[in-house]
C-alpha positions, -999 to +999 in steps of 0.1 A: +436-441+312+435-442+271+427-476+273+399-468+295+386-439+264+398-458+236+368-479+228+343-452+230+369-431+212+366-458+185+328-459+182+325-421+182+346-421+147+328-456+136+305-430+113+331-414+102+346-441+073+315-456+067+297-456+034+276-426+016+243-440+010+221-422-016+186-433-022+168-434-048+128-444-054+123-460-087+099-479-103+094-515-094+100-527-134+140-511-131+147-522-093+137-560-104+163-589-107+156-588-145+156-551-150+189-524-155+185-515-120+209-543-099+236-537-128+233-497-128+240-506-090+268-522-087+286-499-119+274-472-095+287-483-065+318-494-079+320-460-098+311-439-067+322-456-034+290-452-019+261-474-012+230-468-036+193-478-023+169-483-042+130-477-032+106-502-062+072-477-055+049-497-080+032-465-097+045-426-096+022-412-076+039-435-050+072-421-062+057-385-061+045-388-024+073-407-013+095-371-024+074-348+001 
């Protein structure tokens, strides 16, 4: 009986082991390959053991609208 429910139990427990994701809305120049974003992302993820998702927006108005 355990063999029958073990895959279901493992499937339900998988999200508990997933890394948390922090989404950061930022300017496109910060998140660009040549900007500081990739280095900050790498250091932050190593320090906090989480995933940092940078969402690049073109202008400040778009940035504010993304927060609503």
